[in-house]
N, C-alpha and C positions, 0 to 999 in steps of 0.2 A: 504494500500500500504506500503510495506516494502522496504526501500532503503538500500541495503546491502553494507557495507564498510568493507573489509577484512584487518585484521592486522596480517598476518601469523607469528606465533612464537614470536611476540613481547611480552615481559614480561615473557615468559615461563621459569621457572627455571630448567625445566627438558625436556629431549627429550624422550617422551613416545615411547614404542616399536612399536606402530602402526602408529605413526604420520609422515606425510609428507604433511603439509598444503600448501606448495608451489604448489603441484600438485592438491590437491583437491579444492583449491580456484583459481588456475591459476593466482595468484597475487604474485609478488615478490618484488615490490617497497614498501618502507616504506611510509605510508600515512602521510600527513601533513595537515595543515588547508586549504591550497589552493586546494589540491586534494579532500578533504571532501566537500568543497563548490561546486566545479565543479561537483562532482558526484551527489550531491543533486539537483543542478539546472538542470542537464541533465534529471534526473528522473521526476522532477516536470513539465518540459516542455511536457512530454508525459502522464501526469496524466489525466485520463478520468474525466469528470465532476461528474460522479456518485460516485467517490471515496470520502468517507467522513473522513477517518482517515489515517494519514500518519506518519510512524515512520522511524527513521534512526536506523539501526542496525549495531553495531560494532561486527563482528564475526571473529573467527579464532584464535586469540591469547588469552592470559590471561590478559584481559584489565586492571583489577585492580592491576596487578603486574607491569605494565608499570611505568616508572618514572613519578612522579606526574606532572612535567612540560609538558610532552607530553600528558598525560591524559587531562590536562586542555586545551591544544591547540586544540586537536581533539574534545573534548566535547564542547568547546566554539564556534568552527566553526558551529557545528550542532545547538547549543542553539540559535545562532543568528536567525535561521529560525523559532524556536519556538517563540521567542520574536516578530517576524514579522507576526506571525499567519499563516505561510506557512506549518509547520509540527506540529504534536501534541505531540511528545515525542521521547525518545531515549530508545533503548534496547541494551544490550551488554551481552557477554558471558565471563566467567572467571573461574578460578580454585577455588575449595572449600577452599583451605588453604590460599587464598588471599582475604578473606572477613573479615573485622573488622570494628569497629565503625567509625574510621577516614575515611576509604575508602568509606563507605556508606554515610557519611555526604557530602563528596566531590561529589558523584554522585547525591545526592539530589539537590545540588547547580545548576546543569546543566540540570535539567529536565528529568533525567533518570527515566523511569517508570518500566521497566522489567529487571531482572537480571537472566541470565541462568547460571547454574553451571554444569560443566562437571564432574558429579559424576562417570559416566561410569559403575561402579559396586559398590555394598555395601559389597563386600567380600575383606577383607584385603589381603588374599592370592592372589586373582586375581589382585588386585591393585599393589601388590609388583611384581608379575610376569610380569606386563605390564610396570613397571618403572614409575608409576604415581607420586610417591613421596609424597602422602598424604594417610590418612586412611579413612575408612568408617565413623568413628566418626566425623572427620573434615567435611565431606559432610553433615552430619546430623546437626552439629552445624552451618554451613554456612546457611543451609536452614532456621533454626530457626532465625538467625540474620536478614536475608533478609526479612522474614515475619514480624518480630517484627518492623523492620524499615519502613514498609509500602510499600515495593516494591512488584510487581507481581513476582512470582517465577516460573521458568521453570527448570526442571531437565532433563539432557541428560544421556542416558544409552547406553552401547555398549555390547549387548550380543555376546558371542563367543570369548571373550578375552582369552588368555592363562589360562588354569585351570578352565574355566567357563563352566559348564554343564547346561542342561535344568532346573534342579531344582534350580541351583544357579542363573540363569537369572531371574526366576520367583520370587525367594526370594528377589533379588535386586529390582524388580518391586514392591513387597509388601512393602519393606522398603521405597522406593521412594514415594509410595502412602501415607504412614503414615506421611510423611513430609508435606502433604497438599499442593502440588504444584498447580498452576493454569493450568499448562499444562506440558506435557513431550515430549521429542523427543527420538526416538529409532533408533540407527545407528548400525545394525549388522556389526561385524568386517570384513573388507576386508584387504587383504594383498597388501600394496603399495610398490613399488620398493624403494630402498634407505632407508629402515627402518630396525630396529632390527628384527621386525617380519618377514620381507622378508628373513633375514639371517636364522632365526629359521625354516622357511618354507623350504628353500633350504636344510637345514641340516636334515630335517625330524623330527624336534623337535616340530613342531606345525602343527596341522591339522585344517584347516579352516572349517567353516560351509559350508555345501552344500546349494544350493539355497532352496531346500526343507526343510532342517533343519531350516534355517533362517526364512522361511515363517511360519512354525509351531510354532517356538519359539516366533516370533513377534506377531502372532495371539493370542497365549496364553497371552502375555503381554497386547495386545489391549483389550482383553476381561476382564482382571483383572481391567485395568484402567476404562473401560466403566462401569463396575459394581460399581465403586466408583465415577462416574461422573467426571472423570478427562480426558480432551481431549488429544489425541495424535496428535500433530500439524505437525509432520513429521516422516516418517519411511523410512530409507535408505538414502544413499548419494544422493545429487541432481544430475541430469543427467550430465555426463561428456562429454566434447568434444572428438572427435576421438583421438587427440594427448594425451589427459589426460587418456583415457581408456587404453592406452598402458602401463601405469604405474601400472595398477591393475593386479597383478600377479595371484591372486587366491581369492576365497571367493565369497560370495553371492551378487556381484554387479549386478544390473539390472536397466536400466534407468526408468522402471516403477515399481520399487519395492513397493512403497507405495500403488499403485493400486492393485498389486498382493496380498498384505496382506489384504486389505479391501475385496477383492474378496474371499479370503480364509475364512475370518470371515463370509461372507455371505453364503458360501458353507456349513460351519458348521451349521449355523442356519437352512438352508434348510434341511440338512440331519437329524438334530435333530427333527424338526417339522414333517417331513414326517414319521419318525420312530415312533414318538409318536402317530400320527394319524392312522397309519397302525395297531398299537397295539390295537385299539379299536374294529376293525371288527373281525368277525368270519371267514371270508374268504379273500384271497388275492385279492385286486382290481387290475385292469389291466390298469387303467388310473389315472395318477397323474397330475392334472391340476394346473398350476402355473399362477397366475395373479400378475404381477410384476410392481411396480411403475416405470414409464418411467424415472424418474430422477435417478434411481438406476439400470437401465437396464444393463449397462455394467458390474457392479460389481456382479450382480446376475448371469449373463451368464458366466462370467469368461473370462480370456485371451484366445482368439481363441475358445471360447465356451467350455472350459475345465470343467466348473462346471456342465453343462448340461450333458456332456459326462460321468462325474464321477457319477452323480446321476443315469443316465441310467444304468450303470454297477452295481451300488450298489443295486438298487431296481428292477433289471431284474427279471421276464419278464414284469414288469409293464411298461407302455408307458408314457413318459414325454411329456406333451403338455404345451406350454407356450404362454402367451399373455401379452401385455403391455397396461397400461392405466394411466390416471391421478388419481392415487390412493395415499392415505395417507400412506398405508403400504402394505406389501406382503399379498396375499391371497392364500390359498392352498385348493384345493378340491380333494377328493378321490371319484372316480366314477367307476362303473362297465362298461365294454365295452358292448354297446347295440348292 
């Protein structure tokens, strides 16, 4: 169970071209110890008995750039619950250029276990065009410091920033993987109102990713990380409320984006395996029988059945037949029509 506490823009020394965290977090008030305690208590009251691990997560701003007094106030409020055995740890997000030995020692004092760094890209050109105010080298250095200090490391990436192409996004993923993170998050860039990116979009100086482009690029990154055993713990913005979506001007926002990416990865696997199996025979089969694990049913079928429709068109005139069962993994059979 993760108890999220948003600290929008607190500590940020820059206003990045894409950023409007007041809208994406729907939080505008400055948190204090009292609000932190209240949020934690409210979540603990709803905690199912089956939940064994509870973390408080400070998201939104650049936590380690906040003045030390406020850091201690917020962390201390959460740490009281660690001391009482009610939560297990704290995680937070911050900027790569706000990670040093003194800051990391402070976080150790209060039971912080995981630090997420908003690298966003490992291209200096993309970072500069986005107004990030730090370099790729600083992200790599921050990752090393965090790992050496014994924290879990999560790296956040934003494909589709100004100047970022498909190859650049994949290169950033490769460099992120080389930093040995425990997990990554992928947030394809969307255009939020009241940002510099919105101005560039309206001027015709920035072209956002289409939903299809973002799915393909995110699927590429998922496959790269999966090949290195690095979990992707989120893809795409969290679902926004109706009044919040009004601030999304353009770009690949979808309330189920993460599911769409997982489904795209499954579709790729299906297409690859079927193509490989069809290449074995001397004649074209007419039935492709899929036995799909029930727990992965929706991802394999795709949004509104789009994966099955895609495969039907790709392998026509073969007929796709599917069934579901309590299986460990996908099974594919190629049969002749009797």
